[in-house]
LOPA-992682 format. One line per field, with one value per residue (C-alpha): residue number from 1; residue in three letters; chain; z, y, x. Coordinates in pm, 1 decimal, decimal comma. Example, Ala and Ser with C-alpha at 12.3 -4.5 7.8 and 13.67 -1.06 7.14 Angstrom:
// residues 2
pos <- [1 | 2] $
code <- [Ala | Ser] $
unit <- [A | A] $
z <- [780,0 | 714,0] $
y <- [-450,0 | -106,0] $
x <- [1230,0 | 1367,0] $
END
This chain:
// residues 175
pos <- [1 | 2 | 3 | 4 | 5 | 6 | 7 | 8 | 9 | 10 | 11 | 12 | 13 | 14 | 15 | 16 | 17 | 18 | 19 | 20 | 21 | 22 | 23 | 24 | 25 | 26 | 27 | 28 | 29 | 30 | 31 | 32 | 33 | 34 | 35 | 36 | 37 | 38 | 39 | 40 | 41 | 42 | 43 | 44 | 45 | 46 | 47 | 48 | 49 | 50 | 51 | 52 | 53 | 54 | 55 | 56 | 57 | 58 | 59 | 60 | 61 | 62 | 63 | 64 | 65 | 66 | 67 | 68 | 69 | 70 | 71 | 72 | 73 | 74 | 75 | 76 | 77 | 78 | 79 | 80 | 81 | 82 | 83 | 84 | 85 | 86 | 87 | 88 | 89 | 90 | 91 | 92 | 93 | 94 | 95 | 96 | 97 | 98 | 99 | 100 | 101 | 102 | 103 | 104 | 105 | 106 | 107 | 108 | 109 | 110 | 111 | 112 | 113 | 114 | 115 | 116 | 117 | 118 | 119 | 120 | 121 | 122 | 123 | 124 | 125 | 126 | 127 | 128 | 129 | 130 | 131 | 132 | 133 | 134 | 135 | 136 | 137 | 138 | 139 | 140 | 141 | 142 | 143 | 144 | 145 | 146 | 147 | 148 | 149 | 150 | 151 | 152 | 153 | 154 | 155 | 156 | 157 | 158 | 159 | 160 | 161 | 162 | 163 | 164 | 165 | 166 | 167 | 168 | 169 | 170 | 171 | 172 | 173 | 174 | 175] $
code <- [Met | Thr | Asp | Lys | Thr | Asp | Asn | Val | Leu | Phe | Leu | Gly | Thr | Gly | Asn | Ser | Ala | Arg | Ser | Ile | Leu | Ala | Glu | Ser | Val | Leu | Asp | Lys | Glu | Gly | Gly | Gly | Arg | Phe | Lys | Ala | Tyr | Ser | Ala | Gly | Gly | Gln | Pro | Lys | Gly | Glu | Val | Asn | Pro | His | Ala | Leu | Thr | Glu | Leu | Glu | Ala | Leu | Gly | Tyr | Pro | Ser | Thr | Gly | Phe | Leu | Ser | Lys | Ser | Trp | Asp | Thr | Phe | Ala | Glu | Pro | Asp | Ala | Pro | Gln | Met | Asp | Phe | Ile | Phe | Thr | Val | Cys | Asp | Ser | Ala | Ala | Gly | Glu | Ala | Cys | Pro | Val | Trp | Ile | Gly | His | Pro | Thr | Thr | Ala | His | Trp | Gly | Val | Glu | Asn | Pro | Ala | Ala | Val | Val | Gly | Ser | Asp | Ala | Lys | Ile | Gln | Arg | Ala | Phe | Ala | Gln | Ala | Ala | Arg | Phe | Leu | Lys | Asn | Arg | Ile | Met | Ala | Phe | Ile | Asn | Leu | Pro | Leu | Ala | Ser | Ile | Glu | Arg | Met | Ala | Ile | Glu | Thr | Arg | Leu | Arg | Gln | Ile | Gly | Ala | Met | Glu | Gly | Thr | Thr | Ser | Leu | Glu | Gly | Lys | Ser | Ala] $
unit <- [A | A | A | A | A | A | A | A | A | A | A | A | A | A | A | A | A | A | A | A | A | A | A | A | A | A | A | A | A | A | A | A | A | A | A | A | A | A | A | A | A | A | A | A | A | A | A | A | A | A | A | A | A | A | A | A | A | A | A | A | A | A | A | A | A | A | A | A | A | A | A | A | A | A | A | A | A | A | A | A | A | A | A | A | A | A | A | A | A | A | A | A | A | A | A | A | A | A | A | A | A | A | A | A | A | A | A | A | A | A | A | A | A | A | A | A | A | A | A | A | A | A | A | A | A | A | A | A | A | A | A | A | A | A | A | A | A | A | A | A | A | A | A | A | A | A | A | A | A | A | A | A | A | A | A | A | A | A | A | A | A | A | A | A | A | A | A | A | A | A | A | A | A | A | A] $
z <- [11541,9 | 11802,7 | 12160,0 | 12158,5 | 12242,4 | 12038,9 | 12215,7 | 12010,3 | 12097,1 | 11938,1 | 11949,4 | 11924,9 | 12037,4 | 12321,4 | 12383,9 | 12445,5 | 12142,7 | 11841,8 | 12025,2 | 12299,1 | 12040,9 | 11874,4 | 12204,2 | 12304,1 | 11961,9 | 11926,3 | 12279,3 | 12210,5 | 11843,8 | 11884,3 | 12070,0 | 12308,3 | 12026,5 | 12093,9 | 12397,8 | 12304,7 | 12467,6 | 12387,9 | 12470,1 | 12348,3 | 12299,6 | 12476,7 | 12674,1 | 12762,3 | 13102,9 | 13046,5 | 12792,6 | 12570,0 | 12692,7 | 12332,2 | 12271,7 | 12570,3 | 12458,3 | 12112,1 | 12252,1 | 12473,7 | 12182,6 | 11976,1 | 12257,7 | 12328,8 | 12671,0 | 12777,7 | 13127,0 | 13276,3 | 13009,4 | 13098,3 | 12891,7 | 12938,3 | 12793,4 | 12546,2 | 12766,9 | 12989,5 | 12722,2 | 12674,8 | 13035,0 | 13087,5 | 13272,5 | 13016,7 | 12801,6 | 12480,6 | 12178,3 | 11865,9 | 11667,3 | 11701,7 | 11501,6 | 11494,6 | 11444,2 | 11398,0 | 11172,0 | 11458,2 | 11649,0 | 11329,9 | 11286,6 | 11646,8 | 11768,4 | 11937,9 | 12201,6 | 12093,4 | 12127,5 | 12281,7 | 12045,4 | 11718,7 | 11677,1 | 11336,7 | 11284,7 | 11052,3 | 11028,5 | 11030,7 | 11031,5 | 11089,5 | 11121,4 | 11479,7 | 11594,9 | 11906,3 | 11681,1 | 11547,5 | 11676,5 | 11653,1 | 11782,2 | 11994,2 | 11699,7 | 11465,1 | 11715,9 | 11781,3 | 11402,2 | 11382,8 | 11662,0 | 11495,8 | 11167,8 | 11335,8 | 11520,9 | 11194,0 | 11008,3 | 11295,1 | 11328,4 | 10954,0 | 10985,3 | 11297,8 | 11136,9 | 10833,6 | 11069,8 | 11283,1 | 10970,4 | 10842,1 | 10861,9 | 11086,2 | 11171,8 | 10809,4 | 10631,5 | 10643,4 | 10825,2 | 10501,2 | 10370,8 | 10701,3 | 10685,9 | 10332,4 | 10431,0 | 10737,0 | 10521,0 | 10283,5 | 10577,4 | 10679,2 | 10334,1 | 10367,9 | 10354,8 | 10589,7 | 10577,8 | 10652,9 | 10453,1 | 10580,9 | 10443,0 | 10433,0 | 10674,5 | 10934,8 | 11306,3] $
y <- [2822,2 | 3036,6 | 3100,7 | 3444,2 | 3739,6 | 4047,7 | 4383,4 | 4659,1 | 5029,0 | 5271,5 | 5632,5 | 5943,0 | 6293,5 | 6316,1 | 5941,9 | 6005,6 | 5871,8 | 5687,4 | 5518,1 | 5407,5 | 5267,3 | 5074,6 | 4939,8 | 4798,6 | 4651,3 | 4475,8 | 4339,1 | 4167,6 | 4074,3 | 3961,2 | 3651,1 | 3655,7 | 3676,4 | 4048,3 | 4272,7 | 4624,7 | 4949,5 | 5315,0 | 5641,6 | 5999,0 | 6265,8 | 6521,1 | 6313,3 | 6480,2 | 6312,1 | 6164,5 | 5938,4 | 6095,9 | 5969,8 | 5931,7 | 5678,9 | 5475,5 | 5496,2 | 5370,0 | 5083,2 | 4980,4 | 4999,8 | 4771,5 | 4520,7 | 4603,0 | 4664,3 | 5023,5 | 5045,2 | 5074,5 | 5300,3 | 5583,6 | 5873,3 | 5852,3 | 5972,3 | 5762,9 | 5823,9 | 5552,3 | 5298,7 | 5427,7 | 5346,2 | 5057,1 | 4845,8 | 4905,5 | 4619,9 | 4588,8 | 4666,0 | 4451,5 | 4694,6 | 5064,7 | 5234,7 | 5606,5 | 5673,3 | 6049,5 | 6270,0 | 6491,9 | 6198,7 | 6068,8 | 6403,6 | 6435,6 | 6325,3 | 5994,9 | 5831,9 | 5574,7 | 5245,3 | 4950,3 | 4653,4 | 4840,2 | 4754,3 | 4751,9 | 5080,8 | 5219,2 | 5515,6 | 5431,2 | 5782,1 | 5825,7 | 6156,4 | 6272,0 | 6217,6 | 6426,8 | 6731,2 | 6705,9 | 6968,3 | 6965,4 | 6751,1 | 6443,0 | 6234,6 | 6394,6 | 6340,4 | 5979,8 | 5913,9 | 6043,2 | 5806,4 | 5516,4 | 5587,8 | 5611,2 | 5284,8 | 5115,2 | 5232,9 | 5124,6 | 4787,6 | 4725,8 | 4795,2 | 4581,7 | 4288,7 | 4308,9 | 4321,4 | 4022,6 | 3817,2 | 3870,1 | 3554,6 | 3734,4 | 3421,7 | 3328,1 | 3653,9 | 3857,4 | 4190,8 | 4393,8 | 4227,9 | 4293,0 | 4662,5 | 4688,4 | 4519,1 | 4743,5 | 5055,6 | 4915,7 | 4863,0 | 5224,5 | 5337,2 | 5162,8 | 5350,9 | 5648,2 | 5730,4 | 6078,8 | 6277,3 | 6115,4 | 5770,0 | 5537,9 | 5743,3 | 5543,9 | 5616,1] $
x <- [-5626,5 | -5458,9 | -5565,2 | -5404,0 | -5625,5 | -5532,3 | -5548,6 | -5710,5 | -5708,6 | -5956,4 | -5842,2 | -6054,8 | -5984,7 | -6238,5 | -6286,9 | -6654,1 | -6841,8 | -6691,5 | -6405,4 | -6645,6 | -6889,6 | -6607,7 | -6472,9 | -6810,3 | -6889,3 | -6552,3 | -6557,9 | -6890,5 | -6850,3 | -6489,1 | -6599,7 | -6304,0 | -6046,9 | -5999,8 | -5984,8 | -6092,0 | -5985,6 | -6045,6 | -5874,8 | -5833,9 | -5572,6 | -5790,5 | -6042,0 | -6370,8 | -6376,4 | -6721,2 | -6885,6 | -7149,8 | -7490,3 | -7612,6 | -7333,4 | -7447,5 | -7810,6 | -7714,4 | -7509,9 | -7798,1 | -8045,3 | -7818,8 | -7771,3 | -7406,5 | -7255,1 | -7326,9 | -7181,1 | -6835,2 | -6684,3 | -6448,1 | -6318,7 | -5941,3 | -5613,1 | -5421,1 | -5116,5 | -5265,9 | -5174,1 | -4818,9 | -4723,1 | -4477,7 | -4737,8 | -5015,3 | -5142,0 | -4940,2 | -5156,3 | -5164,4 | -5381,6 | -5455,4 | -5729,2 | -5798,4 | -6168,4 | -6155,2 | -5948,0 | -5830,0 | -5682,2 | -5519,8 | -5347,0 | -5224,6 | -4883,3 | -4956,8 | -4738,4 | -4481,6 | -4662,2 | -4478,4 | -4446,2 | -4509,5 | -4878,4 | -5043,4 | -5226,5 | -5492,3 | -5727,2 | -6097,7 | -6241,0 | -6613,4 | -6800,9 | -6837,8 | -7196,6 | -7126,2 | -7082,0 | -7437,1 | -7678,9 | -8055,2 | -8334,8 | -8275,4 | -8395,4 | -8138,8 | -7858,8 | -7959,5 | -7965,9 | -7608,0 | -7503,1 | -7685,7 | -7506,8 | -7165,0 | -7230,7 | -7333,8 | -7021,6 | -6797,2 | -6968,7 | -6924,9 | -6551,8 | -6520,8 | -6702,7 | -6472,0 | -6172,5 | -6271,6 | -6333,6 | -5978,7 | -5765,0 | -5514,0 | -5313,8 | -5255,8 | -5171,0 | -4852,2 | -4830,5 | -4808,1 | -5122,7 | -5297,7 | -5202,7 | -5338,0 | -5664,2 | -5702,7 | -5662,5 | -5924,8 | -6160,5 | -6100,3 | -6215,7 | -6554,5 | -6884,8 | -6893,6 | -6524,0 | -6403,5 | -6149,9 | -5828,8 | -5909,1 | -5613,8 | -5401,1 | -5209,4 | -5240,3] $
END
């Protein structure tokens, strides 16, 4: 058993919904084994209130989140990431910064609940579904025996997790 805490960065385009959901879920479910972060290529500047409502409804932390640029994590004094997951197809297709330390990457695309229009109930269902898909991926991830499997096997397993129920069209694409 290792005492190492792995840093995990979830990337979206706007860093206002899916990446925020994933950050909160992993921070709680990871039991101290992981420190989660989130960022975006084109941050919205604010977190979608429906994401915060969904986190609160599920019993996850829902305060203290910021919509920020992924450039924050490419700075020399930024925490070094062990894993980076893109959670939207747009972010997966963008030119990302060069990450210090060559973290393991995977694409875990989930439909954007912030793009849903309609009633509050319809929008909240979209956020609930995105949160469920992300939580399923995160639970599969945290249950991997990371300390005992080789990097290539980890990468394969992470791509398989990205292809779980609710995947978007770029399944299996690396970040």
